Every structure is written in structure tokens, then in C-alpha cells.
MOPAC internal coordinates of N, CA, C and O (Angstrom, degrees):
PM7 1SCF
backbone

  N    0.0000 0     0.00 0     0.00 0    0    0    0
  C    1.4493 1     0.00 0     0.00 0    1    0    0
  C    1.5285 1   111.13 1     0.00 0    2    1    0
  O    1.2310 1   121.14 1   141.27 1    3    2    1
  N    1.3401 1   115.43 1   -38.73 1    3    2    1
  C    1.4625 1   120.26 1  -179.41 1    5    3    2
  C    1.5325 1   110.94 1   -62.25 1    6    5    3
  O    1.2310 1   120.76 1   144.63 1    7    6    5
  N    1.3532 1   116.16 1   -35.37 1    7    6    5
  C    1.4552 1   120.74 1   178.21 1    9    7    6
  C    1.5247 1   111.07 1   -60.99 1   10    9    7
  O    1.2310 1   120.29 1   135.44 1   11   10    9
  N    1.3259 1   117.05 1   -44.56 1   11   10    9
  C    1.4661 1   120.94 1   179.40 1   13   11   10
  C    1.5223 1   111.46 1   -65.00 1   14   13   11
  O    1.2310 1   120.55 1   140.79 1   15   14   13
  N    1.3208 1   116.55 1   -39.21 1   15   14   13
  C    1.4703 1   119.70 1   178.42 1   17   15   14
  C    1.5236 1   110.02 1   -66.05 1   18   17   15
  O    1.2310 1   120.41 1   140.37 1   19   18   17
  N    1.3364 1   116.83 1   -39.63 1   19   18   17
  C    1.4702 1   119.72 1   177.78 1   21   19   18
  C    1.5214 1   111.48 1   -64.02 1   22   21   19
  O    1.2310 1   120.02 1   140.91 1   23   22   21
  N    1.3331 1   117.57 1   -39.09 1   23   22   21
  C    1.4733 1   120.62 1   176.96 1   25   23   22
  C    1.5235 1   110.24 1   -65.00 1   26   25   23
  O    1.2310 1   120.03 1   137.53 1   27   26   25
  N    1.3333 1   117.54 1   -42.47 1   27   26   25
  C    1.4675 1   120.62 1   177.61 1   29   27   26
  C    1.5257 1   111.52 1   -62.71 1   30   29   27
  O    1.2310 1   120.55 1   138.44 1   31   30   29
  N    1.3293 1   116.55 1   -41.56 1   31   30   29
  C    1.4690 1   120.31 1   178.74 1   33   31   30
  C    1.5277 1   110.26 1   -64.33 1   34   33   31
  O    1.2310 1   120.28 1   137.20 1   35   34   33
  N    1.3239 1   117.08 1   -42.80 1   35   34   33
  C    1.4747 1   120.37 1   178.63 1   37   35   34
  C    1.5272 1   111.08 1   -63.54 1   38   37   35
  O    1.2310 1   120.51 1   135.17 1   39   38   37
  N    1.3236 1   116.64 1   -44.83 1   39   38   37
  C    1.4583 1   119.89 1   178.57 1   41   39   38
  C    1.5142 1   112.48 1   -62.33 1   42   41   39
  O    1.2310 1   120.62 1   137.82 1   43   42   41
  N    1.3295 1   116.42 1   -42.18 1   43   42   41
  C    1.4605 1   120.05 1   177.80 1   45   43   42
  C    1.5205 1   111.03 1   -65.31 1   46   45   43
  O    1.2310 1   120.01 1   140.40 1   47   46   45
  N    1.3345 1   117.58 1   -39.60 1   47   46   45
  C    1.4658 1   121.19 1   178.08 1   49   47   46
  C    1.5252 1   110.84 1   -63.84 1   50   49   47
  O    1.2310 1   120.12 1   139.03 1   51   50   49
  N    1.3258 1   117.37 1   -40.97 1   51   50   49
  C    1.4683 1   121.06 1   177.73 1   53   51   50
  C    1.5206 1   110.34 1   -65.29 1   54   53   51
  O    1.2310 1   120.66 1   137.25 1   55   54   53
  N    1.3169 1   116.33 1   -42.75 1   55   54   53
  C    1.4600 1   120.40 1   179.73 1   57   55   54
  C    1.5358 1   111.18 1   -63.04 1   58   57   55
  O    1.2310 1   120.31 1   137.53 1   59   58   57
  N    1.3324 1   117.01 1   -42.47 1   59   58   57
  C    1.4683 1   121.44 1   179.42 1   61   59   58
  C    1.5227 1   110.51 1   -67.01 1   62   61   59
  O    1.2310 1   120.13 1   136.81 1   63   62   61
  N    1.3444 1   117.36 1   -43.19 1   63   62   61
  C    1.4680 1   120.38 1   179.67 1   65   63   62
  C    1.5221 1   111.00 1   -63.25 1   66   65   63
  O    1.2310 1   120.22 1   140.46 1   67   66   65
  N    1.3302 1   117.18 1   -39.54 1   67   66   65
  C    1.4661 1   120.34 1   177.68 1   69   67   66
  C    1.5188 1   110.72 1   -67.20 1   70   69   67
  O    1.2310 1   120.10 1   148.36 1   71   70   69
  N    1.3219 1   117.41 1   -31.64 1   71   70   69
  C    1.4606 1   121.21 1   178.50 1   73   71   70
  C    1.5349 1   110.32 1   -72.41 1   74   73   71
  O    1.2310 1   120.28 1   143.38 1   75   74   73
  N    1.3300 1   117.08 1   -36.62 1   75   74   73
  C    1.4699 1   121.64 1  -179.46 1   77   75   74
  C    1.5210 1   111.40 1   -69.54 1   78   77   75
  O    1.2310 1   120.38 1   136.75 1   79   78   77
  N    1.3300 1   116.87 1   -43.25 1   79   78   77
  C    1.4654 1   121.07 1  -176.77 1   81   79   78
  C    1.5250 1   110.78 1   -78.09 1   82   81   79
  O    1.2310 1   120.21 1   -24.47 1   83   82   81
  N    1.3322 1   117.20 1   155.53 1   83   82   81
  C    1.4752 1   119.93 1   179.57 1   85   83   82
  C    1.5306 1   111.62 1   -61.87 1   86   85   83
  O    1.2310 1   121.38 1   -25.91 1   87   86   85
  N    1.3144 1   114.96 1   154.09 1   87   86   85
  C    1.4695 1   119.80 1  -176.15 1   89   87   86
  C    1.5243 1   112.73 1   -68.71 1   90   89   87
  O    1.2310 1   119.55 1   160.62 1   91   90   89
  N    1.3238 1   118.46 1   -19.38 1   91   90   89
  C    1.4626 1   119.25 1   176.05 1   93   91   90
  C    1.5318 1   111.47 1   -83.73 1   94   93   91
  O    1.2310 1   119.92 1   173.44 1   95   94   93
  N    1.3406 1   117.75 1    -6.56 1   95   94   93
  C    1.4629 1   121.64 1   179.92 1   97   95   94
  C    1.5230 1   111.24 1   -96.80 1   98   97   95
  O    1.2310 1   120.49 1   126.21 1   99   98   97
  N    1.3273 1   116.66 1   -53.79 1   99   98   97
  C    1.4674 1   121.98 1  -177.81 1  101   99   98
  C    1.5191 1   108.28 1  -137.23 1  102  101   99
  O    1.2310 1   121.08 1   -48.41 1  103  102  101
  N    1.3190 1   115.54 1   131.59 1  103  102  101
  C    1.4607 1   119.84 1   175.66 1  105  103  102
  C    1.5202 1   109.71 1  -128.32 1  106  105  103
  O    1.2310 1   121.36 1   -40.97 1  107  106  105
  N    1.3252 1   115.00 1   139.03 1  107  106  105
  C    1.4610 1   122.65 1   173.36 1  109  107  106
  C    1.5236 1   106.02 1  -131.37 1  110  109  107
  O    1.2310 1   120.90 1   -49.90 1  111  110  109
  N    1.3215 1   115.89 1   130.10 1  111  110  109
  C    1.4618 1   121.13 1  -176.18 1  113  111  110
  C    1.5271 1   111.87 1   -58.16 1  114  113  111
  O    1.2310 1   120.31 1   127.37 1  115  114  113
  N    1.3377 1   117.01 1   -52.63 1  115  114  113
  C    1.4615 1   122.53 1   177.21 1  117  115  114
  C    1.5273 1   109.34 1  -161.64 1  118  117  115
  O    1.2310 1   120.64 1     5.41 1  119  118  117
  N    1.3223 1   116.37 1  -174.59 1  119  118  117
  C    1.4623 1   120.28 1  -175.61 1  121  119  118
  C    1.5235 1   112.39 1   -63.58 1  122  121  119
  O    1.2310 1   119.80 1   144.00 1  123  122  121
  N    1.3349 1   117.99 1   -36.00 1  123  122  121
  C    1.4581 1   120.85 1  -178.61 1  125  123  122
  C    1.5236 1   111.14 1   -66.27 1  126  125  123
  O    1.2310 1   120.43 1   142.34 1  127  126  125
  N    1.3143 1   116.78 1   -37.66 1  127  126  125
  C    1.4635 1   119.99 1   176.27 1  129  127  126
  C    1.5249 1   110.23 1   -70.34 1  130  129  127
  O    1.2310 1   120.15 1   148.84 1  131  130  129
  N    1.3367 1   117.33 1   -31.16 1  131  130  129
  C    1.4694 1   120.42 1   174.82 1  133  131  130
  C    1.5234 1   110.31 1   -65.91 1  134  133  131
  O    1.2310 1   120.32 1   140.72 1  135  134  133
  N    1.3420 1   117.00 1   -39.28 1  135  134  133
  C    1.4696 1   120.46 1   175.54 1  137  135  134
  C    1.5233 1   111.05 1   -61.60 1  138  137  135
  O    1.2310 1   120.76 1   134.87 1  139  138  137
  N    1.3237 1   116.15 1   -45.13 1  139  138  137
  C    1.4632 1   119.88 1   178.67 1  141  139  138
  C    1.5254 1   110.72 1   -63.92 1  142  141  139
  O    1.2310 1   120.29 1   138.85 1  143  142  141
  N    1.3197 1   117.06 1   -41.15 1  143  142  141
  C    1.4682 1   120.51 1   177.73 1  145  143  142
  C    1.5235 1   110.36 1   -61.70 1  146  145  143
  O    1.2310 1   120.07 1   138.46 1  147  146  145
  N    1.3197 1   117.47 1   -41.54 1  147  146  145
  C    1.4617 1   121.16 1   177.67 1  149  147  146
  C    1.5158 1   111.85 1   -62.00 1  150  149  147
  O    1.2310 1   120.80 1   138.47 1  151  150  149
  N    1.3277 1   116.07 1   -41.53 1  151  150  149
  C    1.4583 1   120.32 1   178.06 1  153  151  150
  C    1.5230 1   110.62 1   -65.20 1  154  153  151
  O    1.2310 1   120.09 1   134.79 1  155  154  153
  N    1.3243 1   117.43 1   -45.21 1  155  154  153
  C    1.4682 1   121.01 1  -178.56 1  157  155  154
  C    1.5267 1   110.85 1   -66.38 1  158  157  155
  O    1.2310 1   120.11 1   136.82 1  159  158  157
  N    1.3371 1   117.40 1   -43.18 1  159  158  157
  C    1.4650 1   119.82 1   177.76 1  161  159  158
  C    1.5244 1   109.97 1   -60.24 1  162  161  159
  O    1.2310 1   120.38 1   135.63 1  163  162  161
  N    1.3124 1   116.89 1   -44.37 1  163  162  161
  C    1.4584 1   120.44 1   177.92 1  165  163  162
  C    1.5214 1   112.22 1   -61.76 1  166  165  163
  O    1.2310 1   120.71 1   138.77 1  167  166  165
  N    1.3315 1   116.25 1   -41.23 1  167  166  165
  C    1.4601 1   120.53 1  -178.92 1  169  167  166
  C    1.5277 1   111.83 1   -67.23 1  170  169  167
  O    1.2310 1   120.24 1   130.62 1  171  170  169
  N    1.3377 1   117.15 1   -49.38 1  171  170  169
  C    1.4710 1   118.70 1  -178.65 1  173  171  170
  C    1.5317 1   110.79 1   -69.09 1  174  173  171
  O    1.2310 1   120.16 1   149.32 1  175  174  173
  N    1.3225 1   117.30 1   -30.68 1  175  174  173
  C    1.4558 1   119.97 1   176.32 1  177  175  174
  C    1.5224 1   110.52 1   -68.48 1  178  177  175
  O    1.2310 1   120.12 1   142.64 1  179  178  177
  N    1.3289 1   117.38 1   -37.36 1  179  178  177
  C    1.4630 1   121.01 1  -179.39 1  181  179  178
  C    1.5250 1   112.16 1   -75.21 1  182  181  179
  O    1.2310 1   119.64 1   151.81 1  183  182  181
  N    1.3235 1   118.29 1   -28.19 1  183  182  181
  C    1.4621 1   120.26 1  -177.69 1  185  183  182
  C    1.5289 1   110.68 1   -98.81 1  186  185  183
  O    1.2310 1   120.50 1   104.65 1  187  186  185
  N    1.2935 1   116.64 1   -75.35 1  187  186  185
  C    1.4603 1   121.41 1  -177.47 1  189  187  186
  C    1.5306 1   111.38 1   -65.36 1  190  189  187
  O    1.2310 1   120.49 1   140.30 1  191  190  189
  N    1.3166 1   116.66 1   -39.70 1  191  190  189
  C    1.4648 1   120.60 1   179.70 1  193  191  190
  C    1.5154 1   112.34 1   -62.21 1  194  193  191
  O    1.2310 1   120.64 1   139.94 1  195  194  193
  N    1.3298 1   116.38 1   -40.06 1  195  194  193
  C    1.4639 1   119.90 1   178.85 1  197  195  194
  C    1.5203 1   111.04 1   -65.52 1  198  197  195
  O    1.2310 1   120.47 1   137.71 1  199  198  197
  N    1.3162 1   116.71 1   -42.29 1  199  198  197
  C    1.4679 1   120.68 1   178.33 1  201  199  198
  C    1.5249 1   109.80 1   -61.44 1  202  201  199
  O    1.2310 1   119.96 1   134.32 1  203  202  201
  N    1.3219 1   117.68 1   -45.68 1  203  202  201
  C    1.4666 1   120.83 1   179.01 1  205  203  202
  C    1.5235 1   111.64 1   -63.81 1  206  205  203
  O    1.2310 1   120.03 1   142.40 1  207  206  205
  N    1.3299 1   117.55 1   -37.60 1  207  206  205
  C    1.4671 1   120.38 1   179.19 1  209  207  206
  C    1.5274 1   111.84 1   -66.42 1  210  209  207
  O    1.2310 1   120.51 1   144.15 1  211  210  209
  N    1.3187 1   116.63 1   -35.85 1  211  210  209
  C    1.4664 1   119.87 1   177.75 1  213  211  210
  C    1.5244 1   110.05 1   -65.55 1  214  213  211
  O    1.2310 1   120.36 1   135.87 1  215  214  213
  N    1.3372 1   116.93 1   -44.13 1  215  214  213
  C    1.4619 1   120.08 1  -179.30 1  217  215  214
  C    1.5302 1   112.95 1   -69.34 1  218  217  215
  O    1.2310 1   120.20 1   151.90 1  219  218  217
  N    1.3174 1   117.23 1   -28.10 1  219  218  217
  C    1.4714 1   120.48 1  -177.89 1  221  219  218
  C    1.5222 1   112.33 1  -103.11 1  222  221  219
  O    1.2310 1   119.90 1  -162.50 1  223  222  221
  N    1.3271 1   117.80 1    17.50 1  223  222  221
  C    1.4656 1   121.15 1  -176.75 1  225  223  222
  C    1.5323 1   113.56 1   -55.86 1  226  225  223
  O    1.2310 1   118.35 1   132.56 1  227  226  225
  N    1.3289 1   120.75 1   -47.44 1  227  226  225
  C    1.4680 1   118.38 1   179.46 1  229  227  226
  C    1.5328 1   112.65 1   -61.15 1  230  229  227
  O    1.2310 1   120.86 1   137.45 1  231  230  229
  N    1.3187 1   115.97 1   -42.55 1  231  230  229
  C    1.4632 1   119.63 1   178.25 1  233  231  230
  C    1.5235 1   110.93 1   -66.94 1  234  233  231
  O    1.2310 1   120.32 1   144.60 1  235  234  233
  N    1.3213 1   116.98 1   -35.40 1  235  234  233
  C    1.4577 1   122.30 1   178.18 1  237  235  234
  C    1.5294 1   110.47 1   -64.58 1  238  237  235
  O    1.2310 1   120.38 1   140.18 1  239  238  237
  N    1.3243 1   116.88 1   -39.82 1  239  238  237
  C    1.4667 1   120.18 1   176.89 1  241  239  238
  C    1.5204 1   111.38 1   -66.01 1  242  241  239
  O    1.2310 1   120.47 1   140.48 1  243  242  241
  N    1.3342 1   116.70 1   -39.52 1  243  242  241
  C    1.4680 1   120.55 1   179.12 1  245  243  242
  C    1.5273 1   112.53 1   -65.23 1  246  245  243
  O    1.2310 1   120.71 1   143.71 1  247  246  245
  N    1.3193 1   116.24 1   -36.29 1  247  246  245
  C    1.4720 1   120.38 1  -177.29 1  249  247  246
  C    1.5213 1   112.92 1   -95.32 1  250  249  247
  O    1.2310 1   120.51 1  -171.03 1  251  250  249
  N    1.3373 1   116.63 1     8.97 1  251  250  249
  C    1.4643 1   122.66 1   177.63 1  253  251  250
  C    1.5318 1   113.16 1    57.06 1  254  253  251
  O    1.2310 1   120.45 1  -139.57 1  255  254  253
  N    1.3349 1   116.75 1    40.43 1  255  254  253
  C    1.4490 1   122.22 1   174.59 1  257  255  254
  C    1.5161 1   115.68 1    93.52 1  258  257  255
  O    1.2310 1   119.82 1  -179.98 1  259  258  257
  N    1.3170 1   117.94 1     0.02 1  259  258  257
  C    1.4665 1   120.25 1  -179.00 1  261  259  258
  C    1.5303 1   111.16 1   -64.28 1  262  261  259
  O    1.2310 1   120.31 1   142.83 1  263  262  261
  N    1.3199 1   117.01 1   -37.17 1  263  262  261
  C    1.4667 1   120.40 1   179.60 1  265  263  262
  C    1.5281 1   110.31 1   -63.48 1  266  265  263
  O    1.2310 1   120.26 1   142.40 1  267  266  265
  N    1.3100 1   117.11 1   -37.60 1  267  266  265
  C    1.4610 1   121.04 1   177.85 1  269  267  266
  C    1.5293 1   111.00 1   -62.46 1  270  269  267
  O    1.2310 1   120.71 1   139.79 1  271  270  269
  N    1.3220 1   116.24 1   -40.21 1  271  270  269
  C    1.4647 1   120.50 1   177.45 1  273  271  270
  C    1.5294 1   110.71 1   -66.17 1  274  273  271
  O    1.2310 1   120.04 1   139.79 1  275  274  273
  N    1.3152 1   117.53 1   -40.21 1  275  274  273
  C    1.4692 1   121.08 1   178.34 1  277  275  274
  C    1.5224 1   110.05 1   -65.24 1  278  277  275
  O    1.2310 1   119.88 1   143.06 1  279  278  277
  N    1.3278 1   117.84 1   -36.94 1  279  278  277
  C    1.4696 1   120.61 1   176.77 1  281  279  278
  C    1.5248 1   109.78 1   -63.59 1  282  281  279
  O    1.2310 1   119.99 1   139.30 1  283  282  281
  N    1.3213 1   117.62 1   -40.70 1  283  282  281
  C    1.4668 1   120.69 1   177.28 1  285  283  282
  C    1.5310 1   110.52 1   -61.72 1  286  285  283
  O    1.2310 1   120.30 1   138.23 1  287  286  285
  N    1.3169 1   117.03 1   -41.77 1  287  286  285
  C    1.4720 1   121.04 1   177.68 1  289  287  286
  C    1.5313 1   110.11 1   -61.90 1  290  289  287
  O    1.2310 1   120.51 1   137.77 1  291  290  289
  N    1.3087 1   116.62 1   -42.23 1  291  290  289
  C    1.4624 1   120.12 1   178.43 1  293  291  290
  C    1.5251 1   111.50 1   -65.15 1  294  293  291
  O    1.2310 1   119.82 1   147.08 1  295  294  293
  N    1.3224 1   117.94 1   -32.92 1  295  294  293
  C    1.4701 1   120.91 1   176.86 1  297  295  294
  C    1.5356 1   110.66 1   -68.77 1  298  297  295
  O    1.2310 1   120.26 1   145.12 1  299  298  297
  N    1.3339 1   117.10 1   -34.88 1  299  298  297
  C    1.4635 1   121.14 1   175.12 1  301  299  298
  C    1.5289 1   109.23 1   -64.99 1  302  301  299
  O    1.2310 1   120.43 1   137.06 1  303  302  301
  N    1.3293 1   116.79 1   -42.94 1  303  302  301
  C    1.4610 1   120.15 1   179.68 1  305  303  302
  C    1.5336 1   111.26 1   -67.54 1  306  305  303
  O    1.2310 1   120.18 1   144.42 1  307  306  305
  N    1.3359 1   117.26 1   -35.58 1  307  306  305
  C    1.4654 1   120.47 1   176.27 1  309  307  306
  C    1.5215 1   110.87 1   -64.49 1  310  309  307
  O    1.2310 1   120.64 1   137.41 1  311  310  309
  N    1.3205 1   116.37 1   -42.59 1  311  310  309
  C    1.4686 1   120.57 1   177.28 1  313  311  310
  C    1.5193 1   110.42 1   -62.22 1  314  313  311
  O    1.2310 1   120.41 1   139.18 1  315  314  313
  N    1.3267 1   116.82 1   -40.82 1  315  314  313
  C    1.4607 1   120.99 1   177.31 1  317  315  314
  C    1.5237 1   110.82 1   -60.58 1  318  317  315
  O    1.2310 1   120.28 1   138.25 1  319  318  317
  N    1.3117 1   117.06 1   -41.75 1  319  318  317
  C    1.4669 1   120.45 1   179.21 1  321  319  318
  C    1.5259 1   111.23 1   -67.85 1  322  321  319
  O    1.2310 1   120.24 1   146.02 1  323  322  321
  N    1.3266 1   117.15 1   -33.98 1  323  322  321
  C    1.4632 1   120.62 1  -178.91 1  325  323  322
  C    1.5255 1   112.30 1   -73.93 1  326  325  323
  O    1.2310 1   120.08 1   146.85 1  327  326  325
  N    1.3420 1   117.45 1   -33.15 1  327  326  325
  C    1.4683 1   120.18 1  -173.36 1  329  327  326
  C    1.5166 1   113.98 1   -93.47 1  330  329  327
  O    1.2310 1   119.50 1   172.46 1  331  330  329
  N    1.3029 1   118.55 1    -7.54 1  331  330  329
  C    1.4583 1   120.80 1   176.90 1  333  331  330
  C    1.5137 1   113.24 1    66.18 1  334  333  331
  O    1.2310 1   120.43 1    50.06 1  335  334  333
  N    1.3456 1   116.79 1  -129.94 1  335  334  333
  C    1.4657 1   121.30 1  -175.89 1  337  335  334
  C    1.5204 1   113.58 1   -80.48 1  338  337  335
  O    1.2310 1   119.47 1   166.84 1  339  338  337
  N    1.3053 1   118.62 1   -13.16 1  339  338  337
  C    1.4724 1   120.98 1  -178.30 1  341  339  338
  C    1.5227 1   111.49 1   -71.51 1  342  341  339
  O    1.2310 1   120.25 1   145.87 1  343  342  341
  N    1.3236 1   117.12 1   -34.13 1  343  342  341
  C    1.4612 1   124.03 1   173.94 1  345  343  342
  C    1.5167 1   106.55 1  -143.12 1  346  345  343
  O    1.2310 1   120.62 1   -64.12 1  347  346  345
  N    1.3295 1   116.41 1   115.88 1  347  346  345
  C    1.4616 1   119.65 1  -176.12 1  349  347  346
  C    1.5194 1   110.23 1  -137.11 1  350  349  347
  O    1.2310 1   121.24 1   -48.31 1  351  350  349
  N    1.3336 1   115.22 1   131.69 1  351  350  349
  C    1.4593 1   122.30 1   174.28 1  353  351  350
  C    1.5141 1   106.92 1  -115.90 1  354  353  351
  O    1.2310 1   120.41 1   -51.27 1  355  354  353
  N    1.3268 1   116.81 1   128.73 1  355  354  353
  C    1.4554 1   122.45 1  -172.18 1  357  355  354
  C    1.5258 1   111.52 1   -94.61 1  358  357  355
  O    1.2310 1   119.98 1  -105.01 1  359  358  357
  N    1.3189 1   117.64 1    74.99 1  359  358  357
  C    1.4496 1   121.32 1   171.91 1  361  359  358
  C    1.5182 1   114.37 1   104.90 1  362  361  359
  O    1.2310 1   121.92 1   -12.15 1  363  362  361
  N    1.3437 1   113.93 1   167.85 1  363  362  361
  C    1.4564 1   122.19 1  -174.84 1  365  363  362
  C    1.5262 1   112.47 1   -64.61 1  366  365  363
  O    1.2310 1   119.82 1   135.42 1  367  366  365
  N    1.3219 1   117.95 1   -44.58 1  367  366  365
  C    1.4727 1   119.99 1  -175.50 1  369  367  366
  C    1.5243 1   111.64 1   -70.40 1  370  369  367
  O    1.2310 1   120.10 1   144.74 1  371  370  369
  N    1.3263 1   117.42 1   -35.26 1  371  370  369
  C    1.4614 1   119.13 1   174.76 1  373  371  370
  C    1.5239 1   110.23 1   -68.97 1  374  373  371
  O    1.2310 1   120.31 1   144.63 1  375  374  373
  N    1.3243 1   117.02 1   -35.37 1  375  374  373
  C    1.4652 1   120.15 1   176.50 1  377  375  374
  C    1.5284 1   110.74 1   -65.74 1  378  377  375
  O    1.2310 1   120.64 1   144.72 1  379  378  377
  N    1.3327 1   116.39 1   -35.28 1  379  378  377
  C    1.4593 1   120.75 1   176.77 1  381  379  378
  C    1.5230 1   110.81 1   -63.49 1  382  381  379
  O    1.2310 1   120.69 1   129.20 1  383  382  381
  N    1.3158 1   116.29 1   -50.80 1  383  382  381
  C    1.4619 1   120.66 1   179.27 1  385  383  382
  C    1.5272 1   110.48 1   -63.30 1  386  385  383
  O    1.2310 1   120.27 1   140.16 1  387  386  385
  N    1.3106 1   117.08 1   -39.84 1  387  386  385
  C    1.4579 1   121.83 1   177.54 1  389  387  386
  C    1.5250 1   110.89 1   -60.60 1  390  389  387
  O    1.2310 1   119.91 1   134.48 1  391  390  389
  N    1.3319 1   117.78 1   -45.52 1  391  390  389
  C    1.4679 1   121.59 1  -179.54 1  393  391  390
  C    1.5266 1   111.36 1   -63.35 1  394  393  391
  O    1.2310 1   120.33 1   141.11 1  395  394  393
  N    1.3293 1   116.98 1   -38.89 1  395  394  393
  C    1.4664 1   120.31 1   178.46 1  397  395  394
  C    1.5239 1   110.41 1   -65.45 1  398  397  395
  O    1.2310 1   120.52 1   134.11 1  399  398  397
  N    1.3231 1   116.62 1   -45.89 1  399  398  397
  C    1.4692 1   120.35 1  -178.95 1  401  399  398
  C    1.5273 1   110.25 1   -65.06 1  402  401  399
  O    1.2310 1   119.99 1   137.34 1  403  402  401
  N    1.3250 1   117.61 1   -42.66 1  403  402  401
  C    1.4628 1   120.57 1   178.65 1  405  403  402
  C    1.5288 1   110.44 1   -61.22 1  406  405  403
  O    1.2310 1   120.24 1   138.18 1  407  406  405
  N    1.3199 1   117.14 1   -41.82 1  407  406  405
  C    1.4693 1   120.19 1   179.96 1  409  407  406
  C    1.5263 1   111.19 1   -62.85 1  410  409  407
  O    1.2310 1   120.25 1   136.18 1  411  410  409
  N    1.3244 1   117.12 1   -43.82 1  411  410  409
  C    1.4648 1   120.79 1  -179.93 1  413  411  410
  C    1.5237 1   110.55 1   -66.08 1  414  413  411
  O    1.2310 1   120.16 1   135.09 1  415  414  413
  N    1.3201 1   117.29 1   -44.91 1  415  414  413
  C    1.4604 1   121.16 1  -179.40 1  417  415  414
  C    1.5367 1   110.45 1   -65.77 1  418  417  415
  O    1.2310 1   119.98 1   142.05 1  419  418  417
  N    1.3361 1   117.64 1   -37.95 1  419  418  417
  C    1.4640 1   119.94 1   177.51 1  421  419  418
  C    1.5191 1   111.87 1   -64.52 1  422  421  419
  O    1.2310 1   120.03 1   142.29 1  423  422  421
  N    1.3210 1   117.55 1   -37.71 1  423  422  421
  C    1.4709 1   120.03 1   177.26 1  425  423  422
  C    1.5232 1   110.15 1   -63.70 1  426  425  423
  O    1.2310 1   120.72 1   135.85 1  427  426  425
  N    1.3250 1   116.22 1   -44.15 1  427  426  425
  C    1.4691 1   120.51 1   179.97 1  429  427  426
  C    1.5293 1   110.49 1   -64.56 1  430  429  427
  O    1.2310 1   120.21 1   132.05 1  431  430  429
  N    1.3317 1   117.21 1   -47.95 1  431  430  429
  C    1.4628 1   120.77 1  -178.81 1  433  431  430
  C    1.5327 1   111.65 1   -66.74 1  434  433  431
  O    1.2310 1   120.22 1   142.95 1  435  434  433
  N    1.3228 1   117.19 1   -37.05 1  435  434  433
  C    1.4651 1   119.72 1   178.17 1  437  435  434
  C    1.5204 1   111.57 1   -64.99 1  438  437  435
  O    1.2310 1   120.60 1   143.94 1  439  438  437
  N    1.3283 1   116.46 1   -36.06 1  439  438  437
  C    1.4610 1   118.10 1   177.76 1  441  439  438
  C    1.5330 1   110.87 1   -71.68 1  442  441  439
  O    1.2310 1   120.12 1   148.36 1  443  442  441
  N    1.3210 1   117.37 1   -31.64 1  443  442  441
  C    1.4667 1   120.60 1   177.74 1  445  443  442
  C    1.5258 1   110.85 1   -70.87 1  446  445  443
  O    1.2310 1   120.50 1   133.28 1  447  446  445
  N    1.3442 1   116.64 1   -46.72 1  447  446  445
  C    1.4650 1   121.06 1  -176.33 1  449  447  446
  C    1.5161 1   113.09 1   -87.78 1  450  449  447
  O    1.2310 1   119.90 1   173.90 1  451  450  449
  N    1.3214 1   117.81 1    -6.10 1  451  450  449
  C    1.4538 1   120.86 1   176.44 1  453  451  450
  C    1.5081 1   114.78 1    72.69 1  454  453  451
  O    1.2310 1   120.00 1  -151.37 1  455  454  453
  N    1.3320 1   117.60 1    28.63 1  455  454  453
  C    1.4655 1   120.07 1  -178.85 1  457  455  454
  C    1.5179 1   112.06 1   -88.22 1  458  457  455
  O    1.2310 1   119.46 1   177.51 1  459  458  457
  N    1.3152 1   118.64 1    -2.49 1  459  458  457
  C    1.4562 1   120.25 1  -178.79 1  461  459  458
  C    1.5252 1   112.08 1   -89.52 1  462  461  459
  O    1.2310 1   119.57 1   179.14 1  463  462  461
  N    1.3230 1   118.42 1    -0.86 1  463  462  461
  C    1.4600 1   122.52 1   179.76 1  465  463  462
  C    1.5180 1   110.13 1   -94.36 1  466  465  463
  O    1.2310 1   120.65 1   -40.73 1  467  466  465
  N    1.3132 1   116.36 1   139.27 1  467  466  465
  C    1.4637 1   121.38 1   176.11 1  469  467  466
  C    1.5220 1   108.40 1   -95.13 1  470  469  467
  O    1.2310 1   120.56 1   -43.04 1  471  470  469
  N    1.3170 1   116.53 1   136.96 1  471  470  469
  C    1.4618 1   119.73 1   176.85 1  473  471  470
  C    1.5026 1   111.07 1  -137.65 1  474  473  471
  O    1.2310 1   120.10 1   180.00 1  475  474  473

């Protein structure tokens, strides 16, 4: 059940971030496509992102986690390329701002829905 709530929170965070940013920066067709984008971002971050983080671990330690954040941005851009017009992020800097907004909104929504607690 917690997995489904986390997917809903991610989709809602993506939908809110796309609503906050200008339409020429990030577009999401509707909430269902935002849910799918959240699932895909989570999946590629858990698979490809983890592999990249393992290979860049020394550099990640030197930059105090900045490389990990850049990998997350690249996973957002990969998801954008995979989903076409249904979810689109227009460039690296918009993806950076999008990732920051999604992270902040997810923290807020997780505290509201109580998904940040382990049981």
C-alpha cells in the first residue's frame, strides 16, 4: 500500500511542479501521465541511476553529492525523451529547477500523507 501512496505522491509532485513552471519549460498532458512519469523516473533512477552512482562514487564523495543530483536530473531528461509530448522537459536547466521543485513538493506531501515514516 505504501508503494502506491508513494507513486501517487510522486505523480502529484510532478503535476504540481509542471503547473508551477512555465509551459515552455515543462509540460505534462494530465495527472495520469504525471503518475506514469513519476513511476518511470523512479524506475530509471532505481536501476540506471544506481549503476551510475556506483561508478561515480569517488567523484560523488569529492563533490559532496552533487554528482548524484546531476544523475537525477539526467534521469528526468531521459524520462522526458522516453515519453515524448506527454511529459516534456525543455533542457538541462529546466530539468534542474523541475527536480528541485519536485523534491520540495514531495517532502511537503510526504509529511502530509505520512509516507516518510517506516513501519
